C-alpha positions in Angstrom: -32.7 15.2 14.0 -29.9 17.9 15.6 -28.0 17.8 12.4 -30.8 18.6 10.2 -31.9 21.5 12.3 -28.6 23.1 12.4 -28.2 22.3 8.2 -32.1 23.7 8.0 -31.9 26.9 10.5 -28.4 28.1 9.0 -30.2 29.4 5.7 -32.2 31.6 7.9 -30.9 35.1 8.1 -30.8 35.1 11.8 -29.6 31.4 12.1 -26.6 29.8 11.9 -25.1 26.7 13.5 -24.0 28.3 16.8 -27.8 29.3 17.8 -28.7 25.8 16.0 -26.0 24.4 18.3 -28.2 25.2 21.5 -31.2 23.2 20.3 -29.1 20.2 19.2 -31.4 17.6 21.0 -28.6 14.7 22.0 -27.1 17.5 24.5 -29.9 16.9 26.8 -29.6 13.9 28.4 -31.6 13.9 31.9 -31.3 11.5 34.8 -32.9 8.9 32.9 -29.8 6.4 31.8 -27.6 7.2 34.0 -26.2 5.2 37.2 -27.9 7.0 40.2 -25.6 5.3 42.7 -22.4 6.1 40.7 -23.3 9.8 39.9 -24.6 10.0 43.5 -21.6 11.1 45.8 -23.4 11.6 48.6 -24.9 8.3 48.7 -21.5 6.9 48.4 -20.5 8.8 51.2 -23.3 7.7 53.6 -23.4 4.2 52.6 -19.5 4.2 53.6 -19.9 5.9 56.8 -22.8 3.1 57.6 -21.1 -0.2 56.3 -18.0 0.3 57.4 -16.3 -2.8 56.5 -19.0 -4.0 54.8 -18.9 -1.4 52.0 -16.4 -3.4 49.6 -18.6 -6.0 49.7 -22.0 -4.0 49.1 -20.6 -1.5 46.8 -20.9 -4.0 43.3 -24.8 -4.4 44.6 -25.3 -0.4 45.1 -24.1 -0.3 41.2 -26.1 -2.8 40.1 -29.0 -1.2 41.9 -28.4 2.6 40.5 -28.2 1.1 37.2 -31.3 -0.4 37.2 -33.4 2.7 39.1 -31.6 4.7 36.7 -32.4 2.8 33.2 -35.1 0.4 33.1 -37.1 1.1 36.0 -37.6 4.8 35.5 -37.9 4.1 32.1 -40.8 2.3 32.6 -42.2 4.9 35.1 -43.1 7.3 32.3 -44.8 4.6 30.3 -47.1 3.8 33.5 -47.6 7.4 34.5 -49.1 7.7 30.5 -50.9 4.3 30.5 -52.2 3.5 34.4 -54.1 1.2 36.0 -57.4 0.3 34.7 -60.2 -1.3 36.6 -62.7 -4.4 35.1 -65.9 -4.4 37.3 -67.1 -7.2 36.0 -67.1 -10.2 34.1 -68.9 -11.3 31.0 -71.4 -13.0 33.6 -71.5 -9.5 34.7 -70.4 -10.6 38.1 -68.6 -8.6 40.1 -65.0 -9.6 39.9 -63.3 -6.1 40.9 -60.1 -6.9 39.2 -57.1 -3.8 38.7 -55.4 -4.8 35.8 -51.7 -3.3 35.7 -50.3 -2.1 32.7 -47.2 -4.1 31.4 -44.4 -1.6 31.9 -45.5 -1.7 35.8 -45.5 -5.6 36.0 -41.9 -5.4 34.2 -40.4 -3.2 37.1 -42.0 -4.6 39.9 -40.7 -8.1 38.9 -37.1 -6.5 38.3 -37.4 -4.6 41.9 -39.0 -8.0 44.0 -36.3 -9.8 42.5 -33.2 -7.6 43.1 -34.5 -5.8 46.3 -32.0 -5.6 49.2 -34.9 -6.1 51.4 -35.8 -9.6 50.2 -34.9 -12.3 53.0 -32.7 -14.2 50.4 -30.3 -11.1 50.4 -30.9 -10.3 53.7 -29.1 -13.7 54.5 -26.9 -13.1 52.3 -25.3 -10.1 53.6 -25.7 -10.7 57.3 -23.6 -13.9 56.6 -21.1 -11.7 55.1 -21.1 -9.6 58.0 -23.0 -6.7 56.5 -25.6 -4.7 58.0 -28.6 -5.2 55.5 -30.6 -2.1 57.0 -28.7 0.7 55.0 -28.9 -1.2 52.2 -32.2 -1.5 52.5 -32.7 2.4 52.9 -30.5 3.2 50.0 -32.4 0.8 47.9 -35.6 2.9 49.3 -34.0 6.0 47.9 -33.2 5.0 44.4 -36.6 3.8 43.9 -37.9 6.5 45.1 -36.0 9.2 42.3 -37.7 7.0 39.7 -41.6 6.2 40.8 -42.8 7.2 44.4 -46.3 5.6 42.9 -44.3 2.5 42.7 -42.4 2.2 46.1 -45.8 3.0 47.4 -47.4 0.0 45.8 -44.7 -2.6 47.1 -44.4 -1.3 50.5 -47.9 0.4 51.6 -48.2 -1.2 55.0 -46.2 -4.4 54.4 -44.7 -4.5 57.6 -47.8 -3.4 59.3 -49.8 -6.2 58.0 -46.9 -8.6 58.9 -46.3 -7.3 62.2 -49.8 -7.1 63.3 -50.5 -10.7 62.3 -47.7 -11.9 63.2 -49.1 -11.2 66.9 -52.9 -11.2 66.6 -53.9 -13.5 63.9 -55.4 -17.5 64.1 -52.8 -19.9 63.3 -53.9 -20.6 59.7 -54.3 -16.7 58.5 -50.6 -16.3 59.8 -49.1 -19.5 57.3 -51.1 -17.5 54.3 -50.0 -14.1 55.4 -46.2 -15.8 55.3 -47.0 -16.9 51.7 -48.5 -14.0 50.8 -45.0 -12.2 51.9 -42.7 -14.5 50.8 -40.9 -12.2 48.2 -40.4 -9.9 51.8 -42.5 -7.3 53.2 -42.1 -4.9 49.6 -43.9 -7.4 47.8 -46.9 -5.5 46.7 -49.5 -7.6 48.6 -50.3 -5.2 51.3 -52.5 -2.0 51.9 -54.2 -0.2 54.3 -57.7 1.4 54.5 -57.8 3.9 57.0 -59.7 7.1 55.6 -63.5 7.4 55.1 -65.8 10.3 53.7 -66.9 11.5 56.9 -63.6 12.1 58.8 -60.5 12.2 56.1 -58.0 12.8 59.3 -60.4 12.7 62.0 -60.3 8.7 62.0 -62.6 8.8 65.4 -65.8 9.6 62.9 -65.5 6.7 60.7 -68.6 4.5 60.3 -66.8 0.8 59.2 -68.5 -1.5 61.5 -67.1 -5.1 62.5 -70.2 -7.9 63.8 -68.4 -11.1 65.6 -68.9 -14.3 63.8 -67.4 -17.2 65.3 -63.5 -16.9 65.4 -63.5 -14.4 62.7 -65.7 -11.0 62.2 -67.7 -10.0 59.5 -66.7 -6.7 58.4 -69.1 -3.7 56.4 -68.2 -0.2 55.6 -67.0 1.9 52.8 -63.1 3.6 52.7 -62.8 6.4 50.5 -59.1 6.2 49.8 -57.2 2.7 49.4 -53.8 3.1 48.2 -52.6 -0.1 46.3 -56.3 -1.3 45.5 -54.8 -4.9 44.0 -52.8 -6.0 47.2 -54.1 -9.3 48.9 -53.8 -8.5 52.5 -55.4 -5.4 54.2 -55.3 -3.7 57.6 -58.7 -2.0 57.7 -59.6 0.2 60.8 -63.3 -0.1 61.9 -65.3 -0.2 65.2 -67.2 -3.5 66.9 -70.2 -3.5 67.4 -70.8 -2.0 70.7 -67.7 0.2 71.2 -67.5 4.0 71.6 -68.1 6.0 68.6 -64.9 7.9 68.6 -61.6 7.1 68.5 -61.5 4.7 71.9 -63.3 2.3 69.5 -61.6 2.1 66.8 -59.5 -0.9 66.1 -57.6 -2.8 63.4 -58.9 -5.8 61.6 -56.9 -7.8 58.5 -59.0 -8.8 55.5 -57.9 -10.8 52.7 -58.8 -10.9 49.2 -60.1 -14.5 49.5 -61.8 -16.1 52.5 -60.1 -19.1 53.8 -62.3 -21.6 52.3 -60.8 -20.2 49.0 -64.0 -18.1 47.9 -63.6 -14.5 46.7 -63.9 -12.0 49.9 -67.1 -9.5 50.2 -64.3 -6.9 49.1 -65.5 -4.6 45.9 -63.8 -1.7 44.1 -66.3 1.1 43.3 -64.1 2.7 41.5 -60.2 3.9 40.5 -59.2 7.2 41.6 -58.7 9.7 38.8 -55.1 11.3 40.6 -53.1 13.8 39.5 -50.2 12.0 40.3 -48.6 8.9 41.2 -50.7 7.0 38.7 -48.5 3.7 39.1 -50.2 3.1 42.4 -54.0 1.7 42.2 -55.9 3.8 44.3 -59.5 3.2 44.9 -63.0 3.3 46.6 -63.3 0.1 48.5 -66.6 -1.2 49.4 -66.5 -4.2 52.3 -69.4 -6.3 52.3 -69.6 -8.6 54.9 -65.6 -9.5 54.4 -63.8 -12.0 56.5 -62.0 -10.4 58.7 -59.6 -11.0 61.7 -59.3 -8.6 64.9 -55.6 -7.6 65.1 -55.4 -6.8 68.5 -55.6 -8.5 71.8 -59.1 -10.5 72.0 -59.8 -8.4 75.0 -60.1 -6.0 72.9 -63.3 -6.8 71.0 -65.4 -4.3 71.9 -62.4 -2.0 71.4 -59.9 -1.1 74.7 -59.4 2.3 73.5 -55.9 1.3 72.3 -56.7 0.4 68.8 -55.6 3.7 67.1 -52.3 4.2 69.1 -51.1 0.7 68.3 -51.5 1.9 64.4 -49.9 5.0 65.4 -46.7 3.3 66.5 -46.5 1.4 63.3 -47.6 4.9 61.2 -44.0 6.6 62.3 -42.4 4.2 60.3 -44.7 4.7 57.2 -44.1 8.3 58.0 -40.6 7.8 57.2 -41.0 5.8 54.3 -43.1 9.0 52.6 -40.0 11.0 53.8 -37.8 9.2 51.4 -40.7 9.5 48.9 -40.3 13.5 49.3 -36.3 12.9 49.1 -36.4 10.7 46.3 -38.7 13.4 44.5 -36.0 16.4 45.6 -33.1 14.3 44.6 -34.3 13.6 41.2 -35.2 16.9 40.8 -31.8 18.7 41.7 -30.2 16.3 39.2 -32.7 16.9 36.5 -32.1 20.5 37.3 -28.2 20.1 37.2 -28.5 18.0 33.7 -30.4 20.4 31.8 -28.6 23.4 33.4 -25.2 21.8 32.1 -26.5 21.4 28.7 -29.0 24.9 28.3 -27.2 28.0 27.0 -28.4 32.0 27.3 -26.9 35.3 27.5 -23.4 33.9 26.2 -23.1 31.2 28.8 -24.2 27.6 30.6 -26.9 28.2 32.5 -24.9 26.9 35.3 -22.3 29.3 35.0 -24.8 32.3 35.5 -25.0 34.0 39.6 -28.2 33.9 39.7 -28.7 30.3 38.9 -25.5 29.2 40.7 -27.7 30.8 43.7 -30.9 28.5 43.3 -28.7 25.1 42.3 -27.0 26.0 45.9 -29.8 26.1 47.6 -31.3 23.1 46.2 -28.5 21.0 46.8 -27.8 22.5 50.3 -31.9 21.8 51.2 -31.7 18.0 49.2 -28.5 17.0 51.6 -30.1 18.9 54.8 -33.2 16.5 54.2 -30.9 13.8 53.4 -29.6 13.9 56.6 -32.7 14.2 58.0 -33.9 11.2 56.6 -30.9 8.9 57.1 -31.0 9.8 61.1 -34.7 8.9 60.9 -33.8 5.6 59.7 -30.8 4.8 61.0 -29.8 7.2 63.8 -29.9 6.1 67.5 -31.9 6.0 69.5 -34.7 6.2 67.7 -36.7 9.5 68.3 -40.6 9.5 69.4 -40.7 13.0 67.7 -38.4 12.2 65.0 -40.9 10.6 61.9 -43.2 13.6 62.2 -40.6 16.2 61.5 -38.8 14.6 59.3 -41.9 14.2 57.0 -43.0 17.6 57.2 -39.4 18.7 56.0 -39.3 16.1 53.2 -42.5 15.8 52.3 -42.7 20.1 51.6 -39.1 19.6 49.9 -39.9 17.4 47.6 -42.7 19.7 46.4 -40.5 23.0 46.2 -37.7 21.2 44.7 -40.1 20.1 41.5 -42.1 23.2 41.3 -38.0 24.9 41.3 -37.1 22.5 38.4 -40.0 23.4 36.1 -38.7 26.8 36.7 -35.7 25.9 35.9 -36.3 24.0 32.7 -38.8 27.1 31.4 -41.6 25.9 29.5 -40.0 22.4 28.7 -40.4 21.9 32.6 -43.9 22.6 31.7 -44.5 19.9 29.0 -45.5 16.0 29.7 -42.9 15.2 27.4 -40.3 16.4 30.0 -39.5 14.5 33.4 -39.9 17.4 35.9 -43.9 17.6 35.1 -44.5 14.2 36.5 -42.2 15.0 39.4 -44.3 17.7 40.2 -47.7 15.7 40.3 -46.1 13.2 42.4 -44.6 15.1 44.9 -48.0 16.7 45.9 -49.6 13.8 47.4 -46.5 13.3 49.9 -47.6 16.1 52.0 -51.2 13.7 52.3 -50.5 10.8 52.9 -49.8 9.6 56.3 -50.9 12.8 58.2 -50.9 16.5 56.9 -48.4 19.2 58.3 -51.4 19.7 61.1 -51.8 16.3 61.5 -47.7 16.3 62.0 -47.8 18.8 64.4 -50.3 17.5 66.5 -48.1 14.2 66.7 -45.6 16.5 68.2 -47.7 18.0 70.6 -48.9 15.0 71.8 -45.1 13.2 72.2 -43.9 16.8 74.4 -46.7 16.7 76.8 -47.0 12.8 77.2 -43.6 11.9 76.7 -41.3 14.5 77.3 -40.3 13.6 73.6 -38.1 16.9 73.5 -35.6 16.4 75.7 -34.0 12.6 74.0 -34.2 14.9 70.7 -32.2 18.1 72.2 -29.7 15.6 73.8 -29.6 14.0 70.3 -29.1 17.6 68.5 -26.5 18.3 71.7 -24.7 15.0 70.7 -24.5 15.6 66.9 -22.5 19.1 67.1 -20.3 18.0 69.4 -19.0 15.6 66.5 -18.7 18.4 64.2 -15.0 19.0 62.9 -12.8 21.6 64.4 -12.0 24.6 62.4 -15.3 26.1 61.7 -16.4 27.0 65.4 -18.9 29.6 64.2 -21.3 27.1 62.6 -20.7 25.0 65.4 -21.6 27.8 68.1 -24.4 29.1 66.4 -26.0 25.7 66.1 -25.4 25.2 69.7 -26.7 28.6 70.5 -29.9 27.7 68.6 -30.6 24.3 70.5 -30.6 26.3 73.8 -33.1 28.5 72.3 -34.9 26.0 71.3 -35.2 24.6 74.7 -36.3 27.7 75.7 -39.0 27.9 73.2 -40.3 24.8 73.7 -40.5 25.8 77.3 -42.3 29.0 76.6 -44.7 27.1 74.4 -45.9 24.9 77.1 -47.1 27.7 78.9 -49.7 29.2 76.5 -53.2 29.0 76.5 -54.1 25.9 74.7 -55.5 27.6 71.2 -52.5 30.1 71.1 -50.2 26.7 71.8 -52.2 24.9 69.0 -51.7 27.6 66.6 -48.1 28.3 67.5 -47.2 24.5 66.8 -45.8 24.9 63.0 -43.5 27.8 63.8 -42.3 25.6 66.5 -42.1 22.2 64.4 -40.0 24.1 61.9 -37.8 25.6 64.1 -36.8 21.9 65.4 -36.3 20.8 62.1 -34.1 23.8 61.3 -32.1 22.6 64.3 -32.3 19.2 64.1 -31.0 19.4 59.9 -28.4 21.6 60.8 -26.9 19.7 63.9 -26.8 16.6 61.6 -25.4 18.3 58.6 -22.5 19.1 61.5 -22.0 15.5 62.3 -21.7 14.4 59.3 -19.0 17.0 58.2 -17.2 15.4 61.3 -17.6 12.1 59.6 -15.8 13.5 56.5 -13.4 15.1 58.2 -12.4 12.1 59.5 -13.0 9.7 56.3 -11.5 11.9 54.1 -9.8 15.4 55.2 -12.5 17.0 53.2 -14.8 20.2 54.2 -17.5 20.2 51.6 -19.9 19.1 54.3 -18.8 22.0 56.6 -19.5 24.1 53.8 -22.6 22.8 53.3 -23.7 22.9 57.2 -22.8 26.5 57.2 -24.7 27.5 54.2 -28.1 25.8 55.3 -27.4 27.7 59.3 -26.7 30.8 57.5 -29.7 30.6 55.7 -32.4 28.7 58.5 -30.4 30.2 62.1 -28.2 33.0 61.5 -29.9 36.4 62.4 -29.4 38.0 59.2 -29.8 41.5 60.5 -31.3 44.9 59.2 -29.3 44.0 55.8 -31.4 40.6 55.2 -27.7 38.8 54.7 -27.2 40.8 51.2 -23.7 41.7 52.3 -23.1 38.0 53.7 -19.9 36.0 52.5 -20.8 34.5 48.8 -19.6 31.1 49.4 -22.4 29.7 47.5 -20.6 31.4 44.4 -17.2 31.1 45.5 -17.3 27.5 45.8 -20.2 26.7 43.9 -18.0 23.9 42.2 -17.4 22.2 45.2 -21.2 22.4 45.9 -21.8 20.8 42.7 -19.3 18.1 42.2 -20.3 16.6 45.4 -23.7 16.7 44.4 -23.6 15.3 41.0 -21.2 13.2 38.8 -22.4 13.0 34.8 -21.7 9.0 34.8 -23.8 6.8 32.4 -25.7 3.6 33.6 
């Protein structure tokens, strides 16, 4: 094709081989077909750090996963997006079967992912036998999968840990056994779903209408869920109010509903329709009606009429789900960055490759720095100690939004091609837009930050964590460490001032306060990573990333708005780019 175009347009008066070379199709290789582990120096750096002596055993497996996600899984994600799930509502006799039919591309991808997952019980056992911590590997697995298809990640991981954990605590023994069988391949098996929101309330869960009625050692559940992700799962956590409970948040209790009753018959679970969504088409989202569905209480028996703690129990588990959504935002941002770097290296304009143009280098440098800042946040949310009560909300606030803005930037970088569905970045933007909604929008996250500060003084361990991270910064860049340290003190003062505001003003100021907390959190973590890098290899690239991030987010830029600031993003662009992406095939 490319040679035909060159020969054809070479005959035009203003054509020629040099111009035709610019649109030779073989030059435009995006992220698909590359090994996403080998091409990601930042992931290799984090794995060396978190795996320690186990890195040597783990790296070949990480490399295999990078090839799988960057190759077959990413390719099938595009096909599934074009041919999404469909609903077979009735069988040939007119009986309601509510079967979700998944496309072959989805089923093939799911088989490969589940069979090789770093979270499957067999792999975890093998890793532990080798003295390797499997948790960082599970985090890397999610990070790679989310670059390919966050819809698949949702389908595989929607509430699996929640279903298994609550079932083991509260369900009858025979039900526990059935759930164990369903999740024999691990929590990320695609069998779980959580069903919370209804038409009456959305995020206002206290307004839900679903009702549970005692029925022997089980319950009968009736109601209608407006949004249910992974509708083709087999085990659902459903929020409802037992008869006689308070009509509000304190009346909410979680229940387990299985696709089949204990006697083997079909349960009273009916799918009204699949949602025609903007993106994440690989996960079947639906409106689901419960009609006398057999359900099991996932709470102490004494809470049968609602003990006021049902939603609180769910929210404890929701923080884990929020980290999962944060990883999806990071996956969208990382994929957007890689697609942008691939495109700008191949595309030429005004006499040079796009990535050699100063304005484009500024944008790419910004994408690199912001993506690595969110990467630091998300990995700390999973692997950092101590686990921070405010961490999940702050991390999701920043990561989910970056997924959207990075995908939008990637479309702009691709120009008109980016707006075309045959190119990969259009889907990225459609998919990324759901992350700020899933598991609570920005306002809900801010309210959770308020709750954690007011009820648990959760800002104290948070500020201690930031202070400790800055102490681990490398020597030689005291200016950045001093700036971040100063902002930690400013942040403490801001929190105290905020606590003294009247209730309405304090709520309105929650968003800038949470953003400030996320800014300082990320800057401190980047300094900590810079210290790791200095100890690991003697390098200073992460110190550069920390410095650029702190200047952008925390520095007083003065009356000139930083126009006269040092241009390290341009002067050291090669260091930034080479440390973010290496051109390696799968």
